[in-house]
GUNUVEX-944941 format. One record per residue: residue in three letters; x, y, z negated of N, C-alpha, C in turn. Coordinates in steps of 0.001 Angstrom, whole numbers, plus 524288, in hexadecimal, padded with zeros to 5 digits. Last residue first. Layout:
alaXYZXYZXYZ;...
***
This chain:
arg27DC97DA4B84D462826A7DD1484B5F286627DDD984FB7;tyr2754F7D4678503C275D77D9958529C27A827DCB285083;phe275FA7CB5184A59276287CAF6850122774B7D0408528C;glu2747F7CF148402F279A37CD00841C027A2D7CCDF847B0;leu269DE7D1138403D26D847D57683FC3272FD7D3D584183;ala266187C6B4840F0264DB7CA94844F8268BE7CF17844DD;thr26A2D7C27F837B826B937C02683CBE26A867C3F384134;asp265447C87B8301E26AF37C8C7830A926CC97C697835E6;ile25ADD7C514831C025C4D7CA8F83289262267CB1283368;ile25BBE7BA8782EE4259DB7BBFA8341B25B947C18A8356A;glu25F0C7BB90824912626A7B8DF8285C260D87BA3D82DF4;asp2567B7C08E8202425B907C32F8202D25F367C0BD82431;gln24F347B87F8211B24E8F7BD368243D253A57C05382476;glu253387B15C819D8252D97AFEA81F5B2526A7B4C3822C7;val252277B780810D32574A7B57D81253257577B40E8181A;met247747B9088108824ADA7BD9081143250507BBDB812F8;thr240A97AF00817F2242FD7B12F8133B2465C7B5E981475;leu234987AC8F81D6A239EC7AE4281EA423C3F7B0F1819D8;ala22A687A9DC81C2122E247A7A681871233CF7A91B819A3;asn224F37AE9782474223FD7B03D81F13228507AE9881B56;phe22D687B1BF82F3F229827AE7782CBA229607AFC5826EE;met2352C7B36383987231447B65C8369722D347B29C8346C;pro240C17B529840E523DA07B1E883D6223A0C7B533839FD;leu23EF87BDCF84C13241DF7BC198477D23E6B7B8A584402;arg23F3C7BE4C859B423BFE7BD7F8550723F627BB67850A2;val243447C71B8629C245617C2FD85F37241EC7C2B185A62;val241897CC2686F5F23F417CACB86A512422A7C64F8679F;arg2450C7CE2E87976247E37D07A87514246117CE9D86FBA;asp23EF37CAA98816E244787C92588185247707CADF87CA8;ala235D57CFD287F66235E97CA2087EC523B807C81987E9B;val238807D9E088258237EA7D8B487CC7237F77D2DA87BC7;glu239667D87C88D9223DAE7DA8788A5823D187D8EF884A4;asp22FB97D506890F52345F7D1CF891D8238D77D37288E3F;thr229B77DDC688DDF228B97D89488BB222D777D51688C4C;val22E0A7E5568946622E787E5F388EB922D987E0B288C0B;pro22BC17E18689EC0231237E21289CDC231AD7E29D896F8;leu224877DAD08A54D223957DCD38A009228EA7DD7489D5A;ser21F507D79C8B123223BC7DA4B8AEBE222227DCA98A97F;arg2190B7CAF38B152219647D0758B2A521DF17D2E08AFB7;glu212867BF1F8B4952174B7C1C78B2F4217277C77D8B4AD;trp20A777B97D8B84E209417BD448B43320E107C0518B266;gly20A877B11A8BF4620ADF7B66A8C158209AD7BA988BD5D;asn20B227A7448BB72205E37A9578BC68205E47AEEA8BE76;ser215867A58F8B9DE212D17A2038BD8020D577A3EB8BED3;arg217977AD1A8B25C219D57ADAB8B7A1216F07AA448BB88;ser212427A8CC8A9CD2109D7ADD78ABFC212B67AE898B183;phe2181579FAD8A8632128B79F4E8A9A5210867A4698ABF2;pro2224C7A36C8A5F9221637A0588AAC121B9D7A01F8AC48;ser221907B0F08A180221957AB468A0A3220C07A85B8A5CA;ser220CE7BB7F8A180225297B9418A47F225867B3578A3E7;his218797BDCF89B2F218397BF7C8A0A721C807BD108A400;leu21AAE7BA93890FB2175E7B74889441217957B8C989A05;pro2275F7BAE688B2B222DA7BD9E88D7321FCF7BA3A89150;val229CE7B2FA880C922B847B3CE88624226D67B63B888EE;tyr229DD7B77B87378227307B5D98783822A757B69687D24;his235DD7B74086CD0230467B64A86C6322E227B4FB871CA;phe241AD7B1AD8674623EF17B58186A81239257B45786A06;thr245307AF00859AB243A27AD9885EFE241F17B2668621C;ala24CDA7A93D84FB824A7B7ADFD851DA249597ACC885791;leu250567A155845FD24D3F7A13284ACE24AD07A68984BD0;ile25CEC79F6D841532583A7A2AE840F6255587A27F8462E;gly266EF79B7D840EC262A37982783F4225D8679B0283E98;lys26E567A1818452F26DB67A1FB83F812694679E8683D6F;thr26D2F7A00684F942721B79E3984D37271E279E6384744;lys263B87A54185131263D879F8B85156268C779D6C84ECA;phe266A17AFBA85162263697ADC484D0E263C67A7CD84CBA;his26BD07AF5C85B0326EB47B0998564126BB27AECF8516B;ala2639A7AD8B861D6267B27A9938615326AE27AA6A85C5B;ile25E7B7B709860B425BCD7B23385F3B25FBF7ADD385E65;leu2664C7BD8A864DB264A07BE3185F71261E67B94385D81;ala266AE7BA2286F3326B5D7B99A86BE9269F97BA0C86622;asp25CDB7BCFD8729A25E517B778872932630B7B67C86F13;arg25DB97C8038719A259BE7C51686EB625B437BF5786E40;glu265AB7C9FE878C72669A7CB1B87345262A97C83486FDE;arg2608D7C741881E32654B7C46B88064266857C53E87AA0;arg257FB7CE99881F6257317C8F98815925C187C61687F99;glu25A177DA26879C8259037D77D87EBF259467D19487DDE;arg2596A7DDD886F90259D97E18E873EF258BD7DF0B87938;ala24F077D818867BC2547B7D8E586939254B47DC8786DEF;leu245D07DA1C85EB92469A7DAC98645724C667DBD18653F;leu241667D13785513245157D538856C4244F17D58085CAF;tyr235F77CEA684D36239607CDD0851B823D3B7D24B85242;phe22DA97C7B9845182316A7CBFC84576235157CAC2849FC;leu21FC87C5148438C225217C3C3845082288A7C89F844E8;his217157C84F83D56217507C32783FC721CE57C1968411F;tyr213377D0908373F2189E7CEB5836AC2194A7C92F838C4;asn20A087D51683967209D97D0C0835AA20F2B7CE228350C;val2099C7E342839DC20A987DE1583C0E20A707D9FE837C0;thr202597EECC83CCA204F17EB6C83903205A27E61A83B81;cys202B17FB6E84320202147F5BD84337204777F34583E5C;asp2053F805C0844001FFAF8047B843881FE967FE998439B;ala20FFC8063A8458620DDC807D28406C208278064683FBA;pro215477FADD84C2F213078001F84C142105680140846E2;val2206E7F3EB84A4721AE97F3D3848D9218DF7F963848A4;his229E67ED238512E227F87F25E84FEE222247F1FE84ED2;pro234127E3AC84E8B22EA47E51B84FCF22D5B7EAAF84E20;gly2418C7E78D851A323D8B7E45184F3D2381E7E622850BE;trp24CAA7E71485A192481A7E9E68581B244307E608855D6;ala25A697E91F85C56255DC7E5B685BAA251797E8CC85918;val2616C7F11685E1E262A97EBF48605025E247E81085FCC;gly261FD7FB068599425FCD7FA7985ECB260FF7F5418615B;lys264DC7FCF384F9B269277FC54853602672E7FBD7858FC;ala25B1A7FCE984AF625E26801C284AEA262948019384EE3;val258B27F26384C1F255887F65184EDE258927FB6884F3C;leu2600F7EE448457A260347ECC084AF925D107F09284E4F;pro25D107F24A83BC2261FE7F40883E232627A7F294843E6;ser2538E7ECB283997253497F20783BAE258807F40C83DD0;leu253767E353834CB255427E35783A392550E7E8C283CAF;ala24F617E58182B01254B57E37782B59256E97E3A5830E3;asp245157E91F82D8C248DB7EC6F82AD024E757EA8F82BB0;gln240867E0748329F2408F7E59F83518244C77E91C832A6;tyr241887D86682B2C2440A7D80683052244C17DD7A832A9;arg23B1D7DCDC8237E2409A7DBD782252243BD7DB388275C;glu2318C7DCF582861233E17E1F3826CE239AD7E14A825A2;cys2301A7D21C82991230877D58682E28233177DAB982CC7;leu22FC27CEEB81EFD233A77CCC08228F2346E7D05582749;lys2272C7D48A81B3722C577D54D818E6230A37D35C81C83;arg21F3D7D039821762207A7D5CD821C0226017D6D081FAA;arg21F0D7C60381DF0220D87C70B82340222237CCD482408;lys21B357C73D813BA220387C4A7814B2222607C61581A0F;ser2118A7CC45815AF215947CEB78127921AEA7CC5A8137E;ile20BFC7C4D881B8820D607C9DF81DE3211C37CC7D81AD5;ile20B147BCD7813DB20DA47BBE8818E420F6F7C10281B59;ile2057F7C1B780BBC20AA57BF6B80AC020DA67BEE480FD8;asp1FC567C463810F91FF837C87C80E852050C7C68A80D72;arg1F82F7BAA78145B1FA1F7BE81818201FD957C2AF815A9;ala1F3E17B1DA810491F9157B35580E531FB7D7B7B38119A;glu1EB177B07D816201EA657B23D810B81EF947B3E180E3D;ile1EFC27AC8E81F1D1ED787B1CB81F3A1ECA27B3E2819B4;gln1F3057A29681BAB1F6C37A66881DAC1F4997ABF281D77;gly1E98779DEC818D21EDB079E9C814F91F1AD7A29B816A7;ile1E47479DD3822861E23E7A0CE81E201E67C7A1F181A1C;leu1EAC6796BB827F31EACF79C3D829731E87579FAE8252D;leu1E81578D65823151ED7A78F49822D01EDBB7951882405;ala1DD9678CD1826391DEED78D35820AB1E47478F5081FF7;ser1DE7B78B95831021DBE77903E82EE61DD4F791108292D;val1E331781C1831391E5E3786468337B1E39D78B508314D;ala1DB3577BD482CC81E04E77C2B82A2B1E373780D082C24;glu1D30677C93834091D26577EEA82EE21D7AA77F9382C24;ser1D85977F268410A1D63B77BDB83CDD1D5CE77EE1837C6;pro1D4527894A84A471D81178605847731D565782C88433F;ser1CD2C78A66856841CD9078B0E850DB1D1887876484E53;tyr1CB257894B8611E1CF1278D1985F881D07378CD7859B8;ser1C6A2782F786B441C7CC781CB865CE1CC457854786416;ser1BDEA78AB5873611C21A786F8872851C293785DB86CB1;gly1B53178EFD87DBC1B79078F36878981BBDC78B3D87818;leu1AAE6794668854A1B02679238884F91B246792CB87F73;thr19DD979171880551A1A1794A1883371A6EF791F488309;gln19751789EB87BD91951E78EEA87D74198B97920288119;trp193F177D8787817197D27807B87B1D195447856487D5F;thr18CC877D7C86C0418E1177B95871371920F77F2D873C1;tyr1869D779918604618A7877CD5862F118C3A77A36867FB;lys1799D77B5B85B3317DDD7781085D23181F077B9B85F9F;asp1736378313857741723077DB9855BD17620779C3857B9;ala178D778EB8851E9177B178B8C8568A176D7785ED854C0;glu17AB07931684880178547968184C6517726793AD85187;gly1800F78E1B840D417A7F78D078412E177B37906984521;cys18A7F78F02840F9187A7792E983DD8181C57921983DFC;met18D407876A847EF18ECD786A58427B18C0578A7683EDA;phe1898378C198512B1872E7873384F4918855786658497C;gln19041794668522C18AAA7956D8516B187E7790A084F41;ser1998778ED5853B5199027925884F321934B7937F84E0F;arg197C77899085D461982578692858641976678A1685399;asn1961278B8B867C01939178EDD863CF1937F78C2F85E83;thr1A28A7899586E7D19D487882186CCC19B1478C27868FD;gly1ACC678ABD8710E1A8F478CDA874B31A35E78B6687352;phe1B28A786F4868D41B29F783F786DB51AEB7785F0871C5;asp1B1D878EFB861601AF2978A00860861AE687870E865A5;arg1B642797B28659B1B941794F1861941B6F278F8286088;ala1ADFE79AD286BEC1B2DD7991D86E691B6357960586A97;met1A6A579DE18643F1A5917996F867A81AA8C7975786A28;glu1AC097A65785FBA1AA527A1F785C751A93379D2585FC2;ala1AD3A7ACF88684A1B1DF7AAA6865DF1B0697A5F086286;gln1A2F97AFFA869F01A5AB7AD0C86E091AA737AA4586BCA;pro1A13B7B5A0860A619E2A7B0E8861D21A0C07AD7E865FA;val1A9607BDC8861E51A9787B9EB85DAD1A6207B51585EDD;leu1A8A17C58F8692C1AB837C0E386AAE1AB387BC878669A;asp1A3857CDC78648E1A0FC7CB41869041A3997C61C86A7B;ala1AA7C7D1B485D561A6237CE7D85B6E1A37A7CB8685FD3;ser1B79F7D17B85EFB1B2CE7D3268618B1AE6C7CF8685FE1;asn1C0257CCD685ADC1BEAE7D1F7858C41B9E57D45085B63;val1C5047C12F856C81C15F7C37A85A881BF3E7C88185824;ile1D0B77BB33855991CD717BF1A8531A1CA207C1A685757;leu1D55A7AE9D854A51D3447B27A858451CFC27B61785526;ala1E0CA7A8C984F721DB8C7AAE584EB31DA427AE9B85320;gly1E86C79D3D84C711E79C7A27084E9A1E2227A44E84D56;gly1F2587934984B021ED64795D5849C11ED1C79B3B84C1D;glu1FBE378BA6844581F97478D5D849361F46A79010847A8;gly1FEE678FC5839D7201AC78BF683D0E2008278CFD842BF;ser1FA35798628369E1F796793858352D1FA0378F0B83844;thr1FFFA7A470832331FFEF79FAB8354A1FC6679B7383314;phe204267B12083420200697ADD8831591FF897A8F88349A;thr20C4C7B39A83B1A20C637B59C835BB208C97B2788323A;lys20FCF7A808842E920D647AD14841EF20D957AEA183C26;thr2131879E2484524216F87A25A845A2214DC7A7AA8440A;glu20A9479792844A220E5B7975E840572128579BA28409E;his1FF5E79F4B8487D2036779B638497D2077F79BA484532;tyr1F6BE7A554848D21F89A7A3BC843A71FC6179F238443C;ser1F3307B023850C01F5DE7AB22850321F7527AA4084A87;phe1E7A87B686855DB1EBE07B5DF852121EE507B07785278;cys1E1837BF8985E171E3387BA1885D741E7F77B9CE859E3;gly1D5E97C71485FD61DB527C6A385E231DCAE7C0FD85CFE;met1CD9D7CEB0868411CEEA7C9D0865981D4AD7C9D886416;asp1CCAB7D95D86A551C8187D5F186AC71C8E17D0D5867D9;ser1D4547DFA38602F1D2D77DEBE8659A1CDF47DB55865B8;leu1D83C7DF2A8565E1D8F97E4178592C1D71F7E3CE85ECF;thr1D94F7D6CF850351D4297D9508501E1D4257DE6185343;gly1E35B7D3CB851691DF627CFD28525C1D9ED7D20085266;cys1E8757DBAE847121E9037D93784C351E51D7D4BA84CA4;pro1E0CA7E45E83F4C1E3957DF6B83FFB1E3F67DDB5845B3;arg1E3B37F1FE83E051E0097EDE983FAB1E2F47E8DC840D4;gly1EADD7F9CA83C2F1E7A87F7FE837D61E3D47F3AE83920;lys1F00E7FA8B845AA1ED0C7FEF8843B31E91A7FD3D83F8D;tyr1F0947ED708459E1F15E7F1DA8492D1EDC27F6388476B;thr1F6B47E2FC83E5C1F2A67E6E683F431F4707EB30842F9;ser1F78B7D51D83BD21F9E77DA0683D8B1F5837DDE683EA9;leu1F1B57CC2783A081F2197CFFC835CA1F59B7D4A683709;phe1F7E37C598844181F3D57C52E840171F53F7C8A083B6A;ala1FE887C5BE84CFA1FD147CA9D84A611F8BA7CA2C84651;gln2011F7BE84854682051C7BFB38507D2036B7C3FC84CB2;ala1F8297BE0585A9F1FA667B9378587B1FE0B7BA4F853EF;ala1F15E7C4C685F531F38B7C64C85A431F5EE7C19985789;asp1EDC77C88A86A001F0DE7C3FC868A21F3DA7C598863BA;glu1E1CE7CE7986B541E6CC7CEBB868901E9207C947867F4;ile1DB8D7D2DB8766D1DC4E7CE5A873011E1A67CEE287074;val1D2437DAB387C421D76A7DA99879CA1D7847D606875FA;leu1CB8B7DB8D888B31CC207D9AD883581D1B77DA7988162;val1C8117E707890331CA747E1DA88F9D1CAFB7E082889CF;gly1C51D7F111894021C1477ED00892F81C3827E78C892A3;his1CBBB7F958894F21CB3C7F5E18997B1C7897F14C8988D;lys1CAFB7FE6688B621CA8480175890311C95B7FDFB894E2;gln1CD437F64A884911C8057F889884A41C70F7FB95889AF;ala1D7EA7F4CF886AF1D4287F09D8879F1CE967F2B388800;ile1DC1B7FE568837D1DCA87FCA8888F01D8917F88B88A3C;ala1D9997FDD1878DC1D79A8021C87C0D1D7DD800BA881DD;asn1DF347F51C875871D9787F4E98757F1D7147F93C878D1;ile1E96C7F91B8769A1E7C07F48B879A21E1CE7F43C879E6;ala1E9718015086F5C1EA748025D874E31E8777FDE98784A;asp1E77B7FBCE866301E3FE8000D867C71E49B8012A86D99;met1EFCD7F4B2865541EA9E7F2D2866B11E6E07F7258683F;asp1FB817F290867881F8A97F785867461F30A7F67D868FF;cys1FD5D7E6898600F1FDC17E9BC864C31FAF67EEF6863D5;pro2030B7E35D853971FE957E47A856FA1FFFE7E7B185BC7;leu20C017D9908510D20B747DF3D85196206FB7E07885559;gly20E377CF12850CF20A617D10E84D15209947D6E684D45;ala2149B7CD1E8591B217097CD2F853EB213537CF5184FB9;tyr20B917D35986198210827D095860F1212BF7D16C85B79;his1FFA77D1B8864942023D7D497860582075D7D1D885EFA;val1FAA57D324870DD1FDB27CF8F86D98200B07D2C186987;ala1EF097D4F9876B81F2ED7D7D9873B11F5A17D40B87000;val1E9DB7D325882D31EB817D05687E241EFEC7D36187B8A;ile1DECD7D7538895B1E4237D8C0887E71E5697D5C1882EF;ala1D6527D2878939A1D7FA7D31E88E241DDA07D4F488DCE;arg1D3CC7D2EF89E0B1CFA27D1AA89A521D1367D2AE894AE;thr1D6157D81A8AA761D7E07D7DE8A50B1D3457D6E98A15E;arg1D2E37D9C38B4781D2A27D45F8B28D1D44B7D3D68ACD7;pro1D4B97E4048B71D1CF417E25A8B6861CEAC7DCD28B456;thr1DFFF7E6078AEA01DD8E7E5A48B3C81D7CF7E4378B2F2;ile1EA617EB588A7581E4D27EA008A7991E2D57EA278AD33;leu1F4437EF298A6E41F3B37E9A58A8411EDFA7E7FF8A8D8;ala1F3DA7F9268A34F1F58B7F86A8A8BC1F4D97F2C48AA8C;glu1F1877F7AD898C51ED707F98A89C561EEDD7F8B28A208;ile1FB087F48D893E61F6B17F0EB894A01F2F37F2B9898EF;gln202FF7FB0989146203477F8938966E1FE9E7F5038979D;ser201BC7FE4A88741201D38025A88B48201DD80013890CB;glu202F27F5AE880E01FD9A7F75E882221FD757FB718867D;asp20ABE7EBC2881A620B277F16788289205D87F35688476;ile20A0D7E229877C3208717E3E887CF1208B57E9DC87D4D;asn2153D7E22886EF320FBB7E17B8703F20E907E39C875AF;met21EDC7E4B486B9921E667DFAE86E4F218B47DE6786FAB;thr2214D7EE688678A21D8C7EB1C864B321D267E597866DA;glu228D87F32F86DC0228F67F439868212254A7F0BA86509;arg226E97F0498782522BAD7EE8C8758422B357EEF086F97;arg21A857EB9887C2721DA57EFFD87A39222677EDE887747;val218207E3D2887C4217FE7E4DA8822921B3B7E9AC880E6;glu20FAD7E2248931A214A37E3738909E213DC7E43488ABF;ala207477D7598969E208647DCDA895A120D9E7DD6D892D3;phe201F77CEA789FE0205BF7CFA589BC02074A7D56689B74;val1F68A7C8D38A1141F9477CD5B8A3501FCEF7CF5589F0D;pro1F2097BC1F8A3B61F47E7BFBB8A00B1F7437C41E8A2F7;thr1E5F17B8768A8CA1EB527B9D38AA221ED8C7BD768A5FF;ala1DD727ADA88A5201DED97B32F8A5B71E49B7B3CE8A711;gly1DA547A3B58A2D01DACA7A5118A8541DC5F7AAAB8A954;arg1DACE7A0C2898D01D5A17A25989A9E1D5AF7A3F08A05F;leu1E55979F6A897B21E20E79ABE897831DC7079BD88992B;cys1E87F7A9BB897471E98C7A6C089C121E6437A1CC89C3C;phe1E5ED7ABF588D0C1E2D17AE59891341E3BF7ABA58967B;ala1ECF27A6068874D1E7727A635885BD1E3FC7A82F88A22;asn1F6E67A82688B801F4487A32A88C911EE707A36288B6C;ala1F9D77B1D4887221F85D7B16888CA91F5427AC7A88DC0;thr1FB597AF2387CB31F87B7B3E687E0C1F6857B39E883A3;ser201E37A67687CC21FC4D7A5BD87B9A1F90F7AA7787D0F;val20C207A9EF87DFF2094D7A827882A5203797A768881A4;phe20EA07B5C5876E420EB07B0188775620B0B7AE6887BBD;thr2141C7C12387D4E210897BE92879B6211177B8B887A64;tyr2161A7C9CE8856A219367C825880F72158E7C61387CBA;ser20EB77CD2F88C2B211A47C88B88DB9214B77C66088927;pro202417D14488732207EB7D1D58879F20A5F7CCC08897F;met1F70C7D16888FEF1F9A87CFCA88B161FF7B7D0D988B97;ile1EADE7D1498963A1EFCA7D4168955E1F2067D28D8900B;val1E4CF7C8C689E771E5677CA12898F51EACB7CC8089832;glu1DB587C7598A8831E0A27C8AD8A6E01E0A87CA3F8A125;asp1D3B57BDA08AF711D45D7C1CD8AB951DA217C2A48AA55;gly1D3EE7B4F08B5B01D3B57BA0B8B83A1D4607BE968B480;pro1CD387ACAC8ACD11D0617AD408B1871CF987B2998B415;gly1C9D37B35F8A0941CA197AEF28A4271CD777B00D8A8E0;ile1C4A97B6C58942E1C8B87B77D898211C9227B29689B7B;gly1BE227B77988BEA1BBD77B64E891001BFAE7B6EF89574;ser1C17F7B8B5881F11C1DE7BD40885611BF4B7BC5F88AAE;leu1C1207AEE687DA51BD0F7B2A487C2A1BCFB7B76887FBE;leu1CA5A7AADA882371C5467A88B883671C0DF7AC688823C;ala1D1D77B10F87D6B1D15A7B1288831F1CC167AEFD884D2;ser1D0A57AE258730B1CF707B388874991CEBB7B3F687A7C;phe1D4047A3B1873CC1CEB87A4D6871F21CD207AA52873BD;glu1DE5E7A580876171DB167A2CF879F01D5487A3A2878B1;leu1E1497AA4286CAC1E1A87AD2E871941DE467AAAA875D0;ala1DFAE7A1DD865EA1DCBF7A6B7865241DCD07AA0086A1C;ser1E6E879AB6869971E1597997886A481DDF679E478695C;thr1EFE77A085866C21EF0979EFD86C371E94879DCF86D1E;cys1EF4C7A0BF85C331EE377A5A385EF71ED567A48E864BF;ser1E8317951F8581F1ECF4797FF859651EB7C79D4C85B9A;thr1DE9979175855561E31178E01854641E846790A48557A;thr1D72379B9284ECD1D89179854853441DD5879507851EA;leu1CC547A229848EB1D15A79F808487D1D23B79BFB84D32;phe1C6BE7AD7884B791C62F7A80C84D221CB8F7A58D84CC4;cys1C1217B8808455D1C59F7B509845F01C3F67AF9084798;thr1BD5D7C4D9848D01BB5E7BF95847D11BFA67BBB984927;gly1C1F37D096842071C0C47CD598468D1BE4C7C835844F8;gly1CB5C7D1A18374D1C6997D2E183A261C5D97CF5883EDC;ile1D3BF7CF8D830861D4987D2C98352E1CFA57D46683811;leu1D0667CA908272F1D5577CD71827621D5A17D13482BF4;glu1C7257C5928298A1C73E7C961825441CC177CCD08257F;glu1CA837BECD831751C6BF7C2F3832AB1C6B77C72482E72;ile1D0E37B82982B901D32C7BB5C82FBD1CF917BFE083123;leu1C94F7B3AE825081CDB57B686822D11D02E7BA21826DA;ser1C2F27AE8382C401C0CB7B2D4829231C5227B629826D2;glu1C9E37A6E482FD51C7D57AAC58337A1C5A87AF7983089;cys1CB3D7A14F826671CFAE7A3E5828ED1CDD57A81982CB9;arg1C13779D718247D1C3B17A0E7820A61C8377A3EC82320;lys1BFDE7970182D251BC6D79B8B82C6E1BEC479F7682899;ser1C7C978FA682B291C7BD792A98300C1C4837979E82F66;phe1C47578BA18219B1C95D78E7D821E21C9CB791B0826EB;val1BAA9786C3823D01BB1478AD681FD31BFFB78E1C82084;gly1BB437844F831C61B9B07833B82C731BA89787D9828CD;gly1BEE37855583BDE1B9BB7875783A9F1B7D37864583523;ser1C58D7796383FDF1C4E477F0C83F711BF707807483D8A;ala1C7C076DDC837C31C733770A183CBB1C6927767E83BCD;leu1C77E7695B82DEC1CC8476B038300A1CC2176E3683505;tyr1C217766C5822401C0A2769188274D1C58F76B898299E;gly1C535763D6818B61C35E75FB181C251C19D761A98216F;thr1C99176A33811881C40376B08812A71C1C3766A6815EC;lys1D41A7685D8111B1D0CC7659880D581CAF17667780E42;leu1D84F76F2D8182B1D85E769998196B1D4A57668E815E5;ser1D73D77898812DA1D466777CE817C91D4197720C81931;ala1DE167773180A881D877777B2809811D544776BE80E6D;asp1E7907773480FFB1E5F77728F80D0D1E010772A680C02;val1E77478182813751E75877D41817461E58C7783B814A7;leu1E7FB7869A809B61E3787875A80D211E30D7830B8113A;glu1F1AC78365805DF1ECEA7822B802F31E8107829D80664;val1F843787D080D771F81D7822380CB41F31B78085809E4;glu1F648792E480C6C1F5637900D8114D1F4BB78A2F81077;thr1F6AE79AB28050E1F3FE795D9803AB1F2E5792768087C;gly202567A086808DC1FDDE7A0BC805521FBB779B6280416;glu20A5479F8680FF920ACF7A39680BF62066C7A39E807F4;leu212AC798C5817DC20D9E798618153320DE379BD08105B;gly2190F79B2682387218E979C7081DFD2136C79C0781BD6;ile220E07956E82D6A21BAB7963882B2121C13797568254E;lys22A8979C6D833F42297B798388303D224337996482DB0;asn232987A02B83EB622DA67A05583BE222D4279BAF83838;leu23CCB79F2F841BF239EF7A3E784353235067A49484008;pro2453379A4C83752241D2799DF83BEC23F4D79F1983D4D;ile2516D798CB8335024D4679CAB832BC249EE79C73837AA;arg256A378FFF836A22563A790F283111251E4794DD82FDE;tyr251C478808840D42537978D3483F1B252CE78DB483932;ala255A277D728486D252CA77F1D843BE255187844A841D5;met2545B77B45855E32579C77D45851A22542577EFD84D11;
***
């Protein structure tokens, strides 16, 4: 079915087309050229850390798992309410995901329950910043430091969001971003790994170069490059990097448009909150978000399904979000299923509303009126 108002639509806000055209005219299309280096430098200037562009957040997560030295027998704590890539990255290394509960008010991992899940086999905690809202990173880092485990941010949705004035992706040992077409900033596909430990940077450079010392060779520090360690092909093409530069340079325009849309949703749908029939996102005072998405929490699953169906009758695409990983067929077949009642509850209640830069006020009014109409 074709929807009059989709859930997402790509918005080009700056010089993206010109930059991609310029990248193609250089005659160098692979990774590691002028535009890749410029994009990585731009990200580093904005948030800090050492940036390694990747083809997706999935590859950034797999990159982080490789750098972590995680392997068979290890355990990695993560929320169940996340995309499957969060778990796959570590399962591919032979590790076991240990699924944690989330908080209703933020949809992020419940930091108060993490410590009880730590065992001698725990190697890392993955903090997923749902909807671009940062987790309670001070609490998570304190637990990790106490037990000597790594913290990795799955910041797929949180590029340029901040926690206590600090950018997401730089609040832990490593951070992973997505620039998929559904995200606030997009290159169609794409991602980045931010390495915040200087000790890991040389290893990351070799892993990014297929496990070779190619970077040293290119700098004249080695007379040849050879296989040194495990690695893979993580880097995007120059055209992808050029597109992302254009998006990031237009960040003020993008954030401003999305902020207005989210604030308008929040204000217009506040009567539903007052009536106690639906709830929107909650942003703590010490956090800022990048306005990645806007959702409502219905009272229960049947009501959520009915609301989505009601939007559909109007030609509006609204959807639920993740199916929790702990109850998936793959988790059940591996014995990873566990009781997570809050996760199950919120997953059954989430309704994502259309959210994209080019969403017009007329379209948004129709979405708002449709939601209010359902609850009359």
